[in-house]
BAFI-3210 file (N, C-alpha, C; in Angstrom, 3 decimals, decimal comma, padded with zeros to 6 digits):
// residues 209
n [1|2|3|4|5|6|7|8|9|10|11|12|13|14|15|16|17|18|19|20|21|22|23|24|25|26|27|28|29|30|31|32|33|34|35|36|37|38|39|40|41|42|43|44|45|46|47|48|49|50|51|52|53|54|55|56|57|58|59|60|61|62|63|64|65|66|67|68|69|70|71|72|73|74|75|76|77|78|79|80|81|82|83|84|85|86|87|88|89|90|91|92|93|94|95|96|97|98|99|100|101|102|103|104|105|106|107|108|109|110|111|112|113|114|115|116|117|118|119|120|121|122|123|124|125|126|127|128|129|130|131|132|133|134|135|136|137|138|139|140|141|142|143|144|145|146|147|148|149|150|151|152|153|154|155|156|157|158|159|160|161|162|163|164|165|166|167|168|169|170|171|172|173|174|175|176|177|178|179|180|181|182|183|184|185|186|187|188|189|190|191|192|193|194|195|196|197|198|199|200|201|202|203|204|205|206|207|208|209]
n.u [-018,343|-019,477|-021,988|-020,967|-018,694|-017,615|-018,151|-016,265|-017,708|-016,992|-014,509|-014,138|-016,176|-014,096|-012,452|-013,640|-014,219|-012,057|-010,681|-012,253|-011,721|-008,900|-009,798|-010,868|-008,720|-006,959|-008,108|-008,964|-006,353|-005,311|-007,017|-005,509|-003,113|-003,646|-004,350|-001,608|000,966|003,266|006,779|007,384|004,454|003,320|004,979|004,393|001,919|002,081|003,826|001,449|-000,414|000,829|001,521|-000,811|-001,873|-000,123|-000,991|-001,833|-000,421|001,939|000,337|-000,180|002,381|003,221|001,659|002,820|005,468|004,731|003,400|005,705|007,317|005,812|006,226|008,941|010,681|013,495|013,547|011,937|010,977|009,890|008,487|009,612|007,657|004,458|001,972|-000,924|-003,582|-005,724|-008,892|-009,330|-011,827|-012,178|-008,828|-006,351|-004,872|-001,979|-000,952|001,385|003,039|004,942|005,975|005,356|005,764|008,008|010,525|009,540|008,260|010,853|011,738|009,542|009,924|012,277|012,027|010,865|012,883|013,485|015,574|016,372|016,950|017,386|017,086|017,610|016,115|014,001|012,714|014,247|013,411|014,460|014,695|015,886|016,223|014,860|013,107|010,396|007,041|004,805|004,318|003,138|-000,023|-002,864|-005,707|-007,760|-006,545|-005,013|-003,531|-001,131|-000,199|002,594|004,027|007,060|009,517|007,842|005,435|002,834|000,151|-001,381|-004,554|-007,575|-010,744|-014,090|-014,980|-012,282|-009,368|-006,553|-004,693|-003,069|-002,686|-000,915|001,241|002,617|005,002|005,296|006,475|005,320|002,131|001,989|002,129|000,763|-001,792|-001,597|-002,015|-004,387|-005,957|-006,977|-008,338|-007,733|-005,197|-005,158|-005,749|-007,751|-006,413|-007,804|-008,192|-006,258|-005,488|-007,496|-006,742|-005,003|-001,999|-000,021|-000,552|-000,429|002,302|003,453|005,423|003,853|002,304|001,985|-000,748|-001,219|-003,306]
n.v [-049,281|-046,089|-043,683|-041,186|-041,367|-041,214|-039,250|-037,538|-036,573|-037,239|-036,808|-033,825|-033,062|-033,914|-032,227|-029,836|-030,343|-030,354|-027,947|-026,630|-026,717|-026,124|-023,528|-023,241|-023,956|-021,495|-019,502|-020,109|-019,796|-017,016|-015,738|-016,193|-015,203|-012,864|-012,471|-012,441|-010,385|-008,160|-008,204|-005,810|-004,467|-006,390|-005,601|-002,752|-003,208|-004,754|-002,756|-000,480|-001,718|-002,067|000,783|001,940|000,265|001,050|003,484|001,765|-000,099|001,027|002,305|-000,076|-000,802|001,904|001,510|-000,798|000,484|002,094|000,793|-000,765|001,427|002,156|-000,219|000,146|-000,250|000,158|-000,713|-002,751|-005,518|-006,585|-009,382|-011,434|-012,559|-013,298|-014,783|-016,893|-018,176|-020,467|-022,867|-026,035|-028,829|-029,214|-029,094|-026,830|-024,933|-023,754|-020,603|-019,633|-016,407|-014,439|-011,112|-008,526|-005,709|-004,584|-003,206|-000,780|000,013|000,222|002,604|004,458|004,977|006,164|008,114|009,704|009,431|007,077|004,706|001,777|-001,100|-004,105|-007,180|-010,380|-011,634|-009,999|-006,436|-004,183|-001,892|001,308|003,103|006,273|006,044|007,833|008,731|010,974|010,201|011,395|014,606|017,605|018,307|021,079|020,643|022,905|024,214|024,212|022,483|021,120|018,526|017,283|014,729|013,734|014,183|014,440|015,861|015,581|015,562|014,699|014,539|015,040|013,627|013,618|010,720|009,261|008,976|010,726|010,664|014,041|016,690|019,334|019,790|021,338|022,577|022,155|024,491|026,248|025,415|025,666|029,060|029,731|028,814|030,506|033,057|033,259|032,009|029,282|026,215|024,245|022,395|021,987|020,363|019,540|019,798|018,333|016,216|015,184|014,256|011,987|010,290|007,891|005,843|006,432|008,797|010,541|010,263|011,900|014,920|017,693|020,999|024,121|026,271|029,353|031,584]
n.w [-052,798|-051,314|-052,540|-051,420|-050,716|-053,150|-054,210|-052,821|-050,676|-047,644|-047,240|-047,363|-045,187|-043,691|-043,730|-043,268|-040,502|-039,308|-040,112|-038,221|-035,617|-035,789|-035,943|-033,614|-031,509|-032,373|-031,117|-028,672|-028,144|-028,553|-026,835|-023,949|-025,094|-025,077|-022,351|-020,777|-019,451|-019,155|-017,580|-016,763|-016,861|-014,585|-012,496|-012,197|-011,554|-008,925|-007,442|-007,401|-006,248|-003,532|-002,788|-002,647|-000,507|001,762|003,536|005,575|005,935|007,352|009,360|011,247|011,529|013,261|015,282|016,770|017,241|018,848|020,953|021,449|022,747|025,115|026,491|027,224|025,073|021,997|020,103|017,486|015,353|012,189|010,391|007,714|006,548|006,256|008,670|008,542|010,254|009,839|009,959|009,159|008,491|011,850|011,900|012,415|009,981|008,623|006,447|005,239|003,755|001,606|002,951|000,680|001,782|002,914|001,578|000,938|003,277|004,829|003,622|003,910|006,629|007,238|006,560|008,881|010,435|011,673|012,508|010,376|009,295|006,983|007,237|005,547|007,980|008,395|008,914|010,954|012,660|014,777|017,526|019,083|022,942|024,483|022,833|022,414|022,691|021,552|019,589|021,078|021,219|020,404|020,914|019,597|017,815|014,321|012,022|009,656|007,930|006,869|004,511|004,851|002,453|000,055|-001,710|-000,914|001,963|004,826|005,772|007,019|005,959|006,009|007,994|007,022|006,426|004,419|001,462|-000,040|-002,256|-004,365|-005,723|-004,239|-001,844|001,593|002,737|001,252|001,398|003,884|004,127|001,949|003,259|005,575|004,777|003,153|004,430|003,466|003,952|002,849|003,225|006,320|009,469|011,895|015,486|017,266|015,842|014,931|017,585|018,199|016,046|014,189|014,819|013,294|011,976|014,198|014,384|012,202|012,397|012,910|011,775|013,173|012,283|012,094|013,014]
ca.u [-018,390|-020,838|-022,261|-020,485|-017,267|-017,294|-018,121|-015,562|-018,186|-016,455|-013,202|-014,661|-016,796|-012,876|-011,756|-014,392|-013,985|-010,283|-010,784|-013,232|-010,614|-007,971|-009,880|-011,007|-006,804|-006,367|-009,546|-008,152|-004,366|-005,550|-007,609|-004,813|-002,035|-004,443|-004,390|-000,487|001,324|004,673|007,118|006,879|003,323|003,062|005,601|003,473|000,062|002,725|003,660|000,368|-001,196|001,572|000,870|-002,641|-001,716|001,090|-001,290|-002,704|000,712|002,473|-000,453|000,346|004,141|003,571|000,900|003,877|006,166|003,962|003,206|007,059|008,191|005,285|006,874|010,605|011,800|013,638|013,767|010,995|011,576|008,703|009,260|009,614|006,581|002,764|001,272|-002,166|-004,291|-007,403|-009,413|-010,419|-012,458|-011,590|-008,029|-005,790|-004,261|-001,082|-000,638|002,573|003,315|006,185|005,683|005,869|005,927|009,397|011,020|008,573|007,932|011,850|012,314|009,001|010,302|013,617|011,512|010,476|013,743|013,532|016,932|016,164|018,399|016,693|017,997|016,882|015,142|012,849|012,753|014,636|013,115|014,773|014,558|016,432|015,269|014,490|012,163|008,643|006,055|003,701|004,185|001,667|-001,060|-003,719|-007,112|-008,404|-005,729|-005,150|-002,132|-000,479|000,556|003,617|004,283|008,141|009,971|007,069|004,087|001,532|-000,434|-002,265|-006,203|-008,822|-011,964|-015,198|-014,159|-011,137|-007,153|-006,430|-003,056|-003,709|-001,426|-001,209|002,831|003,341|005,888|005,113|006,312|004,328|001,061|001,741|001,807|-000,970|-003,250|-001,759|-002,166|-005,344|-007,040|-007,235|-008,408|-007,268|-004,434|-004,895|-006,309|-007,915|-005,786|-008,552|-008,546|-004,780|-005,538|-008,383|-006,286|-004,204|-000,664|000,648|-001,019|000,395|003,874|004,165|005,839|003,048|003,149|000,796|-001,084|-001,078|-004,791]
ca.v [-047,810|-045,603|-042,392|-039,889|-041,352|-041,336|-037,551|-036,750|-035,699|-037,345|-035,820|-032,596|-033,304|-034,329|-030,914|-029,107|-030,634|-030,267|-026,559|-025,876|-027,214|-025,269|-022,159|-023,523|-023,473|-020,842|-018,315|-020,139|-019,294|-015,803|-015,065|-016,467|-014,383|-011,649|-012,300|-012,761|-009,494|-008,099|-008,108|-004,418|-004,567|-006,872|-005,114|-001,887|-003,431|-004,524|-001,075|000,769|-002,274|-001,325|002,145|001,992|-000,136|001,632|004,062|001,157|-000,987|002,367|002,671|-000,865|-000,234|002,986|000,889|-001,406|000,991|003,065|-000,245|-000,578|002,828|001,987|-001,577|000,601|-000,814|000,875|-001,238|-003,730|-006,487|-006,612|-010,267|-011,094|-013,715|-013,044|-016,170|-016,927|-019,648|-021,390|-024,080|-026,861|-029,613|-029,177|-029,115|-025,798|-024,771|-022,464|-020,372|-018,515|-015,776|-013,253|-009,459|-007,582|-004,043|-004,632|-002,551|000,323|000,303|000,918|003,921|005,494|005,003|006,758|009,773|009,907|009,469|005,834|003,747|000,897|-002,425|-004,986|-008,573|-011,707|-012,267|-009,111|-005,471|-004,120|-000,548|001,000|004,565|006,686|005,309|009,069|009,617|011,168|009,394|012,191|015,927|018,432|019,377|021,492|020,308|024,212|024,655|023,896|021,936|020,616|017,723|016,693|013,516|014,120|013,766|014,387|017,334|015,229|015,907|013,603|015,188|014,130|013,679|012,752|009,650|008,983|009,726|010,362|011,889|014,993|017,303|019,755|020,092|022,177|022,281|022,087|025,686|026,959|025,438|026,844|030,385|029,790|028,754|031,514|034,467|033,304|031,304|028,370|025,131|022,622|021,248|021,925|019,675|020,070|018,949|016,993|014,909|014,057|013,078|010,829|009,856|006,827|005,945|007,090|010,538|011,187|010,228|012,870|015,900|018,646|022,104|024,719|027,355|030,964|032,340]
ca.w [-052,382|-051,386|-053,328|-050,620|-051,066|-054,593|-054,379|-052,182|-049,233|-046,427|-047,275|-047,291|-043,977|-042,596|-043,663|-042,329|-039,249|-038,877|-039,821|-037,056|-034,338|-035,790|-035,745|-031,611|-030,783|-032,526|-030,210|-027,674|-027,836|-028,586|-025,505|-023,737|-025,346|-024,293|-020,633|-020,604|-019,066|-019,130|-016,394|-016,277|-016,033|-013,712|-011,632|-012,145|-010,731|-007,613|-006,948|-007,112|-005,055|-002,381|-002,739|-002,021|000,920|002,634|004,553|006,561|006,840|008,067|010,245|011,830|012,204|014,090|016,347|017,194|017,593|020,063|022,136|022,082|023,696|026,222|026,848|027,531|024,456|021,689|018,475|016,741|013,992|011,558|010,164|006,359|006,381|007,371|009,160|008,912|010,936|009,493|010,601|008,082|009,448|012,854|011,916|011,903|009,021|008,502|005,229|005,088|002,366|002,047|003,248|-000,367|001,831|003,555|001,226|000,915|004,544|005,285|002,813|004,349|008,137|007,086|006,441|010,126|011,258|012,347|011,800|009,639|008,556|006,245|006,528|005,499|008,765|008,628|009,236|012,081|013,056|015,762|017,709|021,102|023,940|024,975|021,762|022,828|022,202|020,378|020,063|022,033|019,927|021,028|020,318|018,971|016,984|013,029|012,010|008,750|008,529|005,589|004,529|004,646|001,177|-001,239|-001,896|-000,085|002,880|005,615|005,513|007,610|005,101|006,810|008,895|006,658|006,705|003,205|001,525|-000,996|-002,934|-005,383|-005,689|-003,314|-000,423|003,217|003,428|000,214|001,691|005,147|003,469|001,487|004,614|006,927|003,768|002,614|005,124|002,662|005,131|001,984|003,907|007,866|010,253|013,233|016,527|018,050|014,805|015,209|018,406|017,807|014,509|014,099|015,326|011,601|011,550|015,298|014,148|011,211|012,526|012,626|011,574|013,528|011,539|012,530|012,313]
c.u [-019,264|-020,678|-021,251|-019,320|-016,530|-017,692|-017,352|-015,844|-017,663|-015,631|-013,470|-015,090|-015,574|-012,836|-012,260|-014,330|-012,587|-010,397|-011,049|-012,316|-009,781|-008,099|-010,302|-009,982|-006,761|-007,142|-008,877|-006,556|-004,444|-006,244|-006,621|-003,250|-002,692|-004,422|-002,924|000,251|002,658|005,410|007,233|005,609|003,052|004,068|005,048|002,228|000,807|002,450|002,438|-000,291|-000,414|001,431|-000,481|-002,657|-000,759|000,282|-001,428|-001,312|001,381|001,696|000,263|001,476|003,980|002,763|002,220|004,817|005,487|004,059|004,450|007,809|007,272|005,863|008,423|011,454|012,035|014,228|012,201|011,739|010,081|009,218|008,588|008,527|005,271|002,499|000,074|-002,422|-005,879|-007,506|-010,009|-010,405|-011,922|-009,899|-006,994|-004,702|-003,615|-000,916|000,515|002,953|003,764|005,115|006,056|005,960|007,266|010,394|010,805|008,694|009,075|012,046|011,030|009,188|011,447|012,943|011,279|011,617|014,507|015,011|016,547|017,157|017,250|017,450|017,084|015,604|014,071|013,669|012,878|014,548|013,694|014,664|015,233|015,715|014,349|013,353|010,941|008,029|005,054|004,176|003,520|001,094|-001,840|-005,034|-007,781|-007,807|-005,187|-003,824|-002,078|000,222|001,213|003,836|006,060|008,494|009,148|005,887|002,795|001,441|-001,500|-003,779|-007,229|-010,498|-013,052|-014,372|-012,701|-010,229|-006,998|-004,957|-003,543|-002,471|-001,442|000,162|003,571|004,088|005,322|004,925|005,497|002,646|000,824|001,678|000,444|-002,340|-003,195|-002,421|-003,831|-006,570|-008,144|-006,912|-007,857|-006,367|-004,671|-006,094|-006,526|-007,118|-006,200|-008,722|-007,333|-004,853|-005,951|-008,014|-005,125|-003,099|000,001|000,544|-000,350|001,529|003,920|004,424|004,789|003,428|001,827|000,912|-001,707|-002,564|-005,187]
c.v [-046,906|-044,510|-041,312|-040,223|-041,087|-039,868|-036,777|-035,938|-035,966|-036,821|-034,662|-032,200|-033,287|-033,299|-029,822|-029,078|-030,461|-028,479|-026,052|-025,902|-026,648|-024,128|-022,064|-022,882|-022,049|-019,623|-018,888|-019,702|-017,968|-015,501|-015,601|-015,302|-012,802|-011,643|-012,058|-011,134|-009,612|-008,204|-006,589|-004,264|-005,069|-006,085|-003,568|-001,914|-003,950|-003,591|-000,291|-000,214|-002,056|-000,023|002,463|001,217|000,081|002,245|003,059|000,081|000,139|002,191|001,434|-000,985|000,512|002,146|000,436|-000,762|002,034|001,971|-000,420|000,074|002,765|000,716|-000,902|000,145|000,436|000,182|-002,369|-004,498|-006,805|-007,884|-010,349|-011,874|-012,926|-014,703|-016,219|-018,065|-019,854|-022,499|-024,879|-028,576|-030,227|-029,382|-027,343|-025,714|-023,308|-022,071|-019,091|-017,682|-014,304|-011,815|-009,015|-006,067|-003,664|-003,100|-001,248|001,292|001,027|002,341|004,860|005,789|006,046|008,239|010,558|009,816|008,401|004,962|002,087|000,000|-003,820|-005,939|-009,190|-012,293|-010,786|-007,874|-004,801|-002,322|-000,331|002,802|004,963|006,194|006,716|009,821|009,691|010,497|010,139|013,742|016,842|019,114|020,001|020,922|020,982|024,512|023,643|023,485|021,383|019,695|017,006|015,682|013,566|013,761|013,590|015,718|016,542|015,555|015,166|014,877|014,413|014,460|012,653|011,568|008,482|009,532|009,420|011,212|013,220|015,877|017,716|020,345|020,730|021,574|022,542|023,628|026,970|026,993|026,161|028,282|030,367|029,811|030,019|032,865|034,580|032,668|029,931|027,249|024,055|021,506|020,993|020,667|020,028|019,366|018,372|015,776|014,088|013,621|011,665|009,950|008,468|007,204|006,766|008,130|011,095|011,028|011,256|014,157|017,258|020,144|022,939|026,091|028,380|031,473|033,742]
c.w [-052,375|-052,771|-052,986|-050,710|-052,113|-055,230|-053,340|-050,780|-048,135|-046,161|-046,711|-045,933|-043,019|-042,471|-042,928|-041,139|-038,617|-038,886|-038,894|-036,105|-034,452|-035,194|-034,450|-031,464|-031,142|-031,236|-029,226|-027,212|-027,837|-027,336|-024,732|-023,939|-024,530|-022,618|-020,301|-020,455|-019,138|-017,977|-015,950|-016,020|-014,643|-012,461|-010,893|-011,393|-009,347|-006,944|-006,655|-006,188|-003,810|-002,000|-001,806|-000,423|002,016|003,548|005,696|006,691|007,517|009,419|011,473|012,021|013,483|015,468|017,207|017,662|019,162|021,393|022,744|023,041|025,125|026,951|027,285|026,173|023,114|020,210|018,333|016,180|013,243|010,410|008,477|005,669|007,267|007,648|009,470|009,355|010,379|010,070|009,135|008,498|010,602|012,912|011,925|011,063|008,971|006,991|005,807|003,609|002,564|001,668|002,112|000,228|002,228|003,123|001,242|002,733|004,820|004,780|003,529|005,865|008,179|007,141|007,906|011,205|011,887|011,941|011,587|009,288|008,156|005,879|005,965|006,383|009,191|008,386|010,274|012,652|014,688|016,164|019,351|021,721|024,564|023,955|022,278|022,189|021,226|020,709|020,775|020,915|020,874|020,427|019,314|018,030|015,862|013,150|010,050|009,027|007,073|005,827|004,082|003,154|-000,328|-000,909|-001,597|001,439|003,564|005,696|006,326|006,578|005,478|007,870|008,207|006,366|005,466|002,924|-000,048|-001,272|-004,173|-006,306|-004,929|-002,296|000,751|003,442|002,546|001,026|002,926|004,898|002,991|002,334|005,302|005,805|003,548|003,241|004,548|003,890|003,953|003,186|005,393|007,812|011,431|014,591|017,346|017,147|015,078|016,416|018,925|016,668|014,868|014,897|014,321|011,800|013,005|015,052|013,434|012,425|012,136|012,187|011,653|012,564|012,558|011,947|013,052]
res [x|x|x|x|x|x|x|x|x|x|x|x|x|x|x|x|x|x|x|x|x|x|x|x|x|x|x|x|x|x|x|x|x|x|x|x|x|x|x|x|x|x|x|x|x|x|x|x|x|x|x|x|x|x|x|x|x|x|x|x|x|x|x|x|x|x|x|x|x|x|x|x|x|x|x|x|x|x|x|x|x|x|x|x|x|x|x|x|x|x|x|x|x|x|x|x|x|x|x|x|x|x|x|x|x|x|x|x|x|x|x|x|x|x|x|x|x|x|x|x|x|x|x|x|x|x|x|x|x|x|x|x|x|x|x|x|x|x|x|x|x|x|x|x|x|x|x|x|x|x|x|x|x|x|x|x|x|x|x|x|x|x|x|x|x|x|x|x|x|x|x|x|x|x|x|x|x|x|x|x|x|x|x|x|x|x|x|x|x|x|x|x|x|x|x|x|x|x|x|x|x|x|x|x|x|x|x|x|x]
***
């Protein structure tokens, strides 16, 4: 037996190594726990992402509706899955993902009086055959564009369309604009005519000047 064994140094070293490993494992476990989120947090994050993307998604649907109207159709179907095609090593590969916006799109489209029906095969959106393409807009007049069912209003900020709101209803915003010449909620007619389809689909309120 050597001197280190007699003094128990070897056992001490082994104990130290074991403790270090336990601490390392504990730290890794702690970091893993920190990265865990609850189902409620995950749902909230997904909902926030959906709401952030909704103007873009809604705009794409209105473009499809406008094209269908031009083609004399009175319905469209939004599939439940998105299919993207990519090329890898000279081969065409498809990636399929579920469309998480369907339920929210259905609720938004109902605000514009579209008939909607959500099925396992996608979201069906329908409208009367005599539905007018766009309301008559005077490019030199001002309008308020209320988002139905909410206190938000569509507004052009430089080159980007945004939603604004301070708790006012469309009627309150209208009277505020008319009485105090407050342009907070107003949109120029020419901007509406040059705007995306989802903007043109909003029922405008003409502002008296």
